[in-house]
MMTF fields as JSON, N, C-alpha, C and O atoms, coordinates in Angstrom:
{
  "mmtfVersion": "1.0.0",
  "mmtfProducer": "UNKNOWN",
  "numBonds": 295,
  "numAtoms": 296,
  "numGroups": 74,
  "numChains": 1,
  "numModels": 1,
  "chainsPerModel": [1],
  "groupsPerChain": [74],
  "chainIdList": ["A"],
  "bondAtomList": [4, 2, 8, 6, 12, 10, 16, 14, 20, 18, 24, 22, 28, 26, 32, 30, 36, 34, 40, 38, 44, 42, 48, 46, 52, 50, 56, 54, 60, 58, 64, 62, 68, 66, 72, 70, 76, 74, 80, 78, 84, 82, 88, 86, 92, 90, 96, 94, 100, 98, 104, 102, 108, 106, 112, 110, 116, 114, 120, 118, 124, 122, 128, 126, 132, 130, 136, 134, 140, 138, 144, 142, 148, 146, 152, 150, 156, 154, 160, 158, 164, 162, 168, 166, 172, 170, 176, 174, 180, 178, 184, 182, 188, 186, 192, 190, 196, 194, 200, 198, 204, 202, 208, 206, 212, 210, 216, 214, 220, 218, 224, 222, 228, 226, 232, 230, 236, 234, 240, 238, 244, 242, 248, 246, 252, 250, 256, 254, 260, 258, 264, 262, 268, 266, 272, 270, 276, 274, 280, 278, 284, 282, 288, 286, 292, 290],
  "bondOrderList": [1, 1, 1, 1, 1, 1, 1, 1, 1, 1, 1, 1, 1, 1, 1, 1, 1, 1, 1, 1, 1, 1, 1, 1, 1, 1, 1, 1, 1, 1, 1, 1, 1, 1, 1, 1, 1, 1, 1, 1, 1, 1, 1, 1, 1, 1, 1, 1, 1, 1, 1, 1, 1, 1, 1, 1, 1, 1, 1, 1, 1, 1, 1, 1, 1, 1, 1, 1, 1, 1, 1, 1, 1],
  "groupList": [{"groupName": "MET", "atomNameList": ["N", "CA", "C", "O"], "elementList": ["N", "C", "C", "O"], "formalChargeList": [0, 0, 0, 0], "bondAtomList": [1, 0, 2, 1, 3, 2], "bondOrderList": [1, 1, 2], "singleLetterCode": "M", "chemCompType": "L-PEPTIDE LINKING"}, {"groupName": "ILE", "atomNameList": ["N", "CA", "C", "O"], "elementList": ["N", "C", "C", "O"], "formalChargeList": [0, 0, 0, 0], "bondAtomList": [1, 0, 2, 1, 3, 2], "bondOrderList": [1, 1, 2], "singleLetterCode": "I", "chemCompType": "L-PEPTIDE LINKING"}, {"groupName": "LEU", "atomNameList": ["N", "CA", "C", "O"], "elementList": ["N", "C", "C", "O"], "formalChargeList": [0, 0, 0, 0], "bondAtomList": [1, 0, 2, 1, 3, 2], "bondOrderList": [1, 1, 2], "singleLetterCode": "L", "chemCompType": "L-PEPTIDE LINKING"}, {"groupName": "LYS", "atomNameList": ["N", "CA", "C", "O"], "elementList": ["N", "C", "C", "O"], "formalChargeList": [0, 0, 0, 0], "bondAtomList": [1, 0, 2, 1, 3, 2], "bondOrderList": [1, 1, 2], "singleLetterCode": "K", "chemCompType": "L-PEPTIDE LINKING"}, {"groupName": "ASP", "atomNameList": ["N", "CA", "C", "O"], "elementList": ["N", "C", "C", "O"], "formalChargeList": [0, 0, 0, 0], "bondAtomList": [1, 0, 2, 1, 3, 2], "bondOrderList": [1, 1, 2], "singleLetterCode": "D", "chemCompType": "L-PEPTIDE LINKING"}, {"groupName": "VAL", "atomNameList": ["N", "CA", "C", "O"], "elementList": ["N", "C", "C", "O"], "formalChargeList": [0, 0, 0, 0], "bondAtomList": [1, 0, 2, 1, 3, 2], "bondOrderList": [1, 1, 2], "singleLetterCode": "V", "chemCompType": "L-PEPTIDE LINKING"}, {"groupName": "ALA", "atomNameList": ["N", "CA", "C", "O"], "elementList": ["N", "C", "C", "O"], "formalChargeList": [0, 0, 0, 0], "bondAtomList": [1, 0, 2, 1, 3, 2], "bondOrderList": [1, 1, 2], "singleLetterCode": "A", "chemCompType": "L-PEPTIDE LINKING"}, {"groupName": "GLU", "atomNameList": ["N", "CA", "C", "O"], "elementList": ["N", "C", "C", "O"], "formalChargeList": [0, 0, 0, 0], "bondAtomList": [1, 0, 2, 1, 3, 2], "bondOrderList": [1, 1, 2], "singleLetterCode": "E", "chemCompType": "L-PEPTIDE LINKING"}, {"groupName": "ARG", "atomNameList": ["N", "CA", "C", "O"], "elementList": ["N", "C", "C", "O"], "formalChargeList": [0, 0, 0, 0], "bondAtomList": [1, 0, 2, 1, 3, 2], "bondOrderList": [1, 1, 2], "singleLetterCode": "R", "chemCompType": "L-PEPTIDE LINKING"}, {"groupName": "PHE", "atomNameList": ["N", "CA", "C", "O"], "elementList": ["N", "C", "C", "O"], "formalChargeList": [0, 0, 0, 0], "bondAtomList": [1, 0, 2, 1, 3, 2], "bondOrderList": [1, 1, 2], "singleLetterCode": "F", "chemCompType": "L-PEPTIDE LINKING"}, {"groupName": "GLY", "atomNameList": ["N", "CA", "C", "O"], "elementList": ["N", "C", "C", "O"], "formalChargeList": [0, 0, 0, 0], "bondAtomList": [1, 0, 2, 1, 3, 2], "bondOrderList": [1, 1, 2], "singleLetterCode": "G", "chemCompType": "PEPTIDE LINKING"}, {"groupName": "SER", "atomNameList": ["N", "CA", "C", "O"], "elementList": ["N", "C", "C", "O"], "formalChargeList": [0, 0, 0, 0], "bondAtomList": [1, 0, 2, 1, 3, 2], "bondOrderList": [1, 1, 2], "singleLetterCode": "S", "chemCompType": "L-PEPTIDE LINKING"}, {"groupName": "TRP", "atomNameList": ["N", "CA", "C", "O"], "elementList": ["N", "C", "C", "O"], "formalChargeList": [0, 0, 0, 0], "bondAtomList": [1, 0, 2, 1, 3, 2], "bondOrderList": [1, 1, 2], "singleLetterCode": "W", "chemCompType": "L-PEPTIDE LINKING"}, {"groupName": "THR", "atomNameList": ["N", "CA", "C", "O"], "elementList": ["N", "C", "C", "O"], "formalChargeList": [0, 0, 0, 0], "bondAtomList": [1, 0, 2, 1, 3, 2], "bondOrderList": [1, 1, 2], "singleLetterCode": "T", "chemCompType": "L-PEPTIDE LINKING"}, {"groupName": "TYR", "atomNameList": ["N", "CA", "C", "O"], "elementList": ["N", "C", "C", "O"], "formalChargeList": [0, 0, 0, 0], "bondAtomList": [1, 0, 2, 1, 3, 2], "bondOrderList": [1, 1, 2], "singleLetterCode": "Y", "chemCompType": "L-PEPTIDE LINKING"}, {"groupName": "PRO", "atomNameList": ["N", "CA", "C", "O"], "elementList": ["N", "C", "C", "O"], "formalChargeList": [0, 0, 0, 0], "bondAtomList": [1, 0, 2, 1, 3, 2], "bondOrderList": [1, 1, 2], "singleLetterCode": "P", "chemCompType": "L-PEPTIDE LINKING"}, {"groupName": "GLN", "atomNameList": ["N", "CA", "C", "O"], "elementList": ["N", "C", "C", "O"], "formalChargeList": [0, 0, 0, 0], "bondAtomList": [1, 0, 2, 1, 3, 2], "bondOrderList": [1, 1, 2], "singleLetterCode": "Q", "chemCompType": "L-PEPTIDE LINKING"}, {"groupName": "CYS", "atomNameList": ["N", "CA", "C", "O"], "elementList": ["N", "C", "C", "O"], "formalChargeList": [0, 0, 0, 0], "bondAtomList": [1, 0, 2, 1, 3, 2], "bondOrderList": [1, 1, 2], "singleLetterCode": "C", "chemCompType": "L-PEPTIDE LINKING"}],
  "groupTypeList": [0, 1, 2, 3, 4, 5, 6, 4, 7, 8, 3, 1, 9, 3, 4, 0, 10, 0, 11, 3, 12, 8, 7, 5, 8, 0, 3, 4, 2, 3, 3, 4, 13, 3, 1, 8, 5, 14, 11, 11, 6, 10, 8, 15, 2, 7, 2, 10, 10, 4, 7, 13, 9, 1, 13, 13, 13, 7, 15, 14, 16, 3, 4, 10, 5, 12, 17, 5, 7, 5, 3, 11, 5, 13],
  "groupIdList": [1, 2, 3, 4, 5, 6, 7, 8, 9, 10, 11, 12, 13, 14, 15, 16, 17, 18, 19, 20, 21, 22, 23, 24, 25, 26, 27, 28, 29, 30, 31, 32, 33, 34, 35, 36, 37, 38, 39, 40, 41, 42, 43, 44, 45, 46, 47, 48, 49, 50, 51, 52, 53, 54, 55, 56, 57, 58, 59, 60, 61, 62, 63, 64, 65, 66, 67, 68, 69, 70, 71, 72, 73, 74],
  "secStructList": [7, 7, 7, 7, 7, 7, 1, 1, 7, 7, 7, 7, 3, 3, 3, 7, 1, 1, 1, 7, 3, 3, 3, 7, 7, 1, 1, 1, 7, 7, 6, 6, 7, 7, 5, 7, 7, 5, 7, 6, 6, 7, 7, 5, 7, 7, 5, 6, 6, 5, 1, 7, 5, 7, 5, 7, 1, 7, 7, 5, 7, 1, 6, 6, 1, 7, 5, 7, 7, 5, 7, 7, 7, 7],
  "xCoordList": [-18.532, -19.874, -20.717, -21.105, -20.787, -22.148, -22.946, -22.801, -24.276, -25.078, -25.871, -27.044, -25.814, -27.223, -28.936, -29.532, -29.379, -30.789, -30.863, -29.64, -31.126, -30.416, -32.512, -33.264, -33.122, -34.325, -33.954, -34.097, -33.767, -33.11, -34.355, -34.456, -35.252, -36.712, -36.088, -36.677, -34.168, -34.242, -35.492, -36.288, -35.025, -36.165, -34.552, -33.545, -35.413, -34.74, -35.08, -35.967, -34.382, -35.244, -35.101, -34.454, -35.423, -34.636, -35.428, -36.348, -34.81, -34.805, -35.912, -35.609, -36.74, -37.887, -37.194, -37.925, -36.368, -36.106, -37.264, -38.354, -36.763, -37.611, -37.623, -38.494, -36.525, -36.835, -37.564, -38.137, -38.759, -39.214, -37.649, -36.53, -38.586, -38.351, -39.251, -40.19, -39.107, -39.429, -39.369, -38.185, -40.311, -39.481, -39.19, -39.523, -38.849, -37.807, -37.529, -36.309, -38.025, -37.085, -35.31, -35.118, -34.343, -33.562, -33.857, -33.788, -34.087, -34.297, -35.0, -35.252, -35.147, -35.981, -35.025, -35.593, -33.962, -33.128, -32.276, -31.742, -31.971, -31.595, -29.818, -29.566, -29.257, -27.97, -27.776, -28.566, -26.837, -27.019, -27.945, -27.775, -29.089, -30.263, -29.625, -29.281, -29.787, -29.336, -30.773, -31.788, -30.325, -31.331, -30.25, -29.105, -31.858, -30.958, -31.743, -32.737, -30.868, -31.258, -30.895, -29.987, -31.993, -32.708, -32.812, -33.364, -31.872, -32.809, -33.947, -34.431, -34.543, -36.2, -35.538, -36.099, -35.133, -35.3, -34.925, -34.488, -35.103, -35.096, -33.852, -33.827, -31.987, -31.368, -30.725, -30.694, -30.236, -29.583, -28.108, -27.157, -28.227, -26.297, -25.426, -25.915, -24.602, -23.86, -21.989, -21.419, -21.805, -20.763, -19.604, -20.055, -18.421, -17.813, -18.37, -17.756, -20.031, -20.469, -21.528, -21.676, -22.356, -22.629, -23.738, -23.641, -24.766, -26.834, -26.539, -25.839, -27.109, -27.178, -25.849, -24.763, -25.947, -25.555, -26.466, -27.603, -25.087, -24.899, -25.166, -24.71, -26.16, -25.698, -24.984, -25.12, -24.116, -22.808, -22.597, -21.734, -24.215, -24.0, -25.851, -26.511, -26.426, -27.343, -27.545, -26.711, -28.412, -28.741, -28.154, -27.566, -28.347, -27.566, -27.622, -27.521, -27.809, -28.209, -26.646, -26.158, -26.395, -25.365, -25.831, -26.692, -25.603, -25.734, -27.147, -27.416, -27.858, -29.195, -29.859, -30.69, -29.12, -29.07, -29.484, -29.285, -30.048, -29.93, -29.196, -29.432, -28.059, -26.502, -26.871, -27.51, -25.793, -26.052, -24.133, -23.48, -24.127, -23.124, -22.863, -22.795, -22.497, -22.65, -21.535, -20.337, -21.781, -20.487, -21.105, -21.935, -20.904, -21.639, -21.746, -20.771, -22.395, -22.264, -21.549, -21.519, -20.217, -19.519, -17.992, -16.91],
  "yCoordList": [-29.951, -31.642, -30.765, -29.618, -32.677, -32.451, -33.724, -34.882, -32.893, -33.933, -35.19, -34.816, -35.892, -36.618, -36.678, -36.513, -37.044, -37.36, -38.37, -38.346, -39.571, -40.671, -41.318, -40.385, -42.573, -42.834, -43.64, -44.858, -43.302, -42.841, -42.619, -42.762, -42.054, -40.829, -39.79, -39.515, -38.704, -38.296, -37.32, -37.555, -36.218, -34.75, -33.069, -32.382, -33.417, -31.157, -30.538, -30.509, -29.506, -28.328, -26.077, -25.059, -26.227, -24.453, -23.335, -23.187, -23.016, -21.367, -20.69, -20.302, -20.612, -19.704, -18.336, -17.385, -17.982, -17.042, -16.757, -17.326, -15.828, -16.626, -17.376, -17.3, -18.693, -19.563, -20.017, -20.34, -20.771, -21.769, -22.552, -22.468, -23.169, -24.308, -25.203, -25.726, -25.443, -25.72, -26.842, -27.15, -27.924, -29.029, -28.621, -27.444, -28.976, -28.766, -29.793, -29.958, -30.439, -31.2, -30.088, -29.127, -31.17, -31.002, -30.083, -28.858, -30.741, -30.257, -28.747, -28.003, -28.716, -26.739, -26.489, -26.505, -26.304, -25.761, -24.67, -25.129, -23.213, -22.294, -21.559, -21.4, -21.406, -21.107, -20.633, -19.733, -21.029, -19.612, -19.581, -18.921, -20.621, -20.769, -22.072, -23.242, -21.058, -22.896, -23.068, -22.372, -24.672, -26.073, -27.445, -27.845, -27.671, -28.701, -29.886, -29.741, -31.277, -32.482, -33.161, -32.851, -34.782, -35.297, -36.233, -36.243, -38.007, -39.104, -39.07, -38.345, -40.992, -40.568, -41.15, -42.207, -41.333, -41.955, -40.025, -40.046, -39.062, -37.525, -37.154, -36.04, -38.172, -37.295, -36.35, -36.259, -35.682, -34.854, -35.254, -35.768, -34.718, -34.869, -33.505, -32.477, -33.771, -32.859, -32.809, -33.576, -32.14, -32.189, -31.258, -30.122, -31.125, -30.551, -30.233, -29.46, -30.984, -30.537, -29.456, -28.683, -28.954, -28.016, -29.349, -30.203, -28.573, -28.966, -28.285, -28.777, -26.886, -25.994, -26.061, -25.801, -26.388, -25.811, -24.715, -24.522, -24.37, -23.267, -24.001, -25.12, -23.149, -24.553, -23.532, -22.314, -24.44, -22.878, -23.266, -22.777, -24.61, -24.955, -24.382, -24.596, -23.696, -24.746, -25.784, -26.384, -26.636, -28.031, -28.86, -28.473, -29.991, -29.855, -31.295, -31.996, -32.625, -34.015, -34.328, -33.937, -35.273, -36.328, -37.457, -37.978, -38.046, -39.355, -39.459, -40.517, -38.938, -38.587, -38.795, -39.533, -37.918, -38.206, -36.131, -35.172, -36.471, -34.29, -34.763, -35.746, -33.907, -33.236, -31.7, -30.927, -31.616, -30.232, -29.627, -30.133, -29.143, -28.498, -28.072, -26.851, -28.56, -27.983, -26.599, -26.497, -26.181, -25.993, -26.236, -27.135, -25.815, -25.801, -23.901, -23.158, -23.653, -22.024, -21.624, -20.397, -22.469, -21.439, -22.199, -21.931],
  "zCoordList": [60.094, 60.091, 59.259, 59.037, 58.764, 57.523, 57.872, 57.48, 59.152, 58.617, 57.6, 57.574, 57.149, 56.931, 57.413, 58.478, 55.848, 56.389, 56.842, 56.71, 57.397, 57.601, 57.816, 58.097, 57.693, 57.856, 59.53, 59.635, 60.008, 61.595, 63.174, 64.392, 61.58, 63.303, 64.152, 65.197, 63.659, 64.594, 63.495, 62.587, 64.261, 64.128, 63.907, 64.075, 63.563, 63.895, 63.548, 62.695, 64.184, 64.92, 64.441, 64.686, 64.226, 64.164, 65.315, 66.118, 64.97, 66.304, 65.359, 64.23, 65.689, 65.364, 66.267, 65.99, 66.983, 67.373, 69.126, 69.184, 70.365, 71.465, 72.168, 73.035, 72.201, 72.652, 72.024, 73.064, 70.579, 70.124, 69.369, 68.863, 69.761, 68.263, 67.436, 68.036, 66.202, 65.01, 64.515, 64.375, 64.04, 63.882, 62.459, 62.319, 61.691, 60.448, 59.213, 59.209, 58.326, 56.58, 57.301, 58.046, 56.354, 56.317, 54.925, 54.817, 54.252, 52.45, 52.284, 51.337, 53.494, 53.767, 54.922, 56.014, 54.952, 55.986, 55.262, 54.252, 55.523, 54.579, 55.797, 56.991, 54.744, 55.314, 56.76, 57.043, 57.887, 58.634, 60.005, 61.03, 59.63, 60.526, 62.203, 62.374, 62.848, 64.572, 64.424, 64.405, 64.296, 64.643, 65.729, 65.941, 66.133, 67.12, 66.232, 65.52, 66.542, 66.459, 67.419, 68.19, 67.496, 68.662, 68.01, 66.909, 69.032, 68.118, 68.833, 69.702, 67.667, 68.49, 69.491, 69.2, 70.042, 71.45, 72.392, 73.542, 71.9, 72.186, 72.588, 73.11, 72.459, 72.819, 72.091, 70.864, 72.859, 71.594, 70.914, 71.502, 68.95, 68.793, 69.668, 70.136, 69.664, 70.47, 69.536, 68.76, 69.86, 69.321, 70.361, 70.217, 71.281, 71.963, 73.213, 73.95, 73.748, 74.56, 73.908, 74.855, 72.831, 72.269, 71.097, 70.216, 72.05, 71.017, 69.932, 69.047, 69.856, 69.058, 68.173, 68.693, 66.927, 66.119, 64.263, 63.833, 63.853, 62.457, 61.316, 61.083, 60.368, 59.272, 58.646, 58.539, 58.23, 57.554, 55.063, 54.333, 54.486, 53.573, 53.648, 54.665, 52.469, 51.747, 51.831, 51.154, 52.433, 51.495, 50.512, 49.502, 50.861, 49.804, 49.274, 50.281, 47.459, 48.26, 47.116, 46.056, 48.22, 48.277, 47.711, 48.42, 46.708, 46.643, 46.887, 47.457, 46.721, 46.299, 48.218, 48.748, 48.613, 50.587, 50.383, 49.636, 51.475, 52.004, 52.919, 53.621, 52.94, 53.595, 53.617, 52.903, 55.373, 55.26, 56.574, 57.487, 56.261, 56.205, 57.265, 57.122, 59.162, 59.815, 61.358, 61.094, 62.021, 63.65, 64.884, 65.023, 65.394, 66.565, 67.647, 67.535, 68.123, 68.553, 68.743, 68.642, 69.243, 70.604, 69.978, 70.499]
}
């Protein structure tokens, strides 16, 4: 799945270990990072019932928009 950085106020959090999550910008992610994405209303983005993803690429720009490819943890 490809995530795109859009202006909808979603928030991306990366796993800092020990059940700690920190907000991060998409362009600052690294490959193989566990992330969670939440809407501005606080709802998690889910794929097949899983809300934790692993980045499978470094962030890249496509048509001026930051993107990163992810897969669900399970």
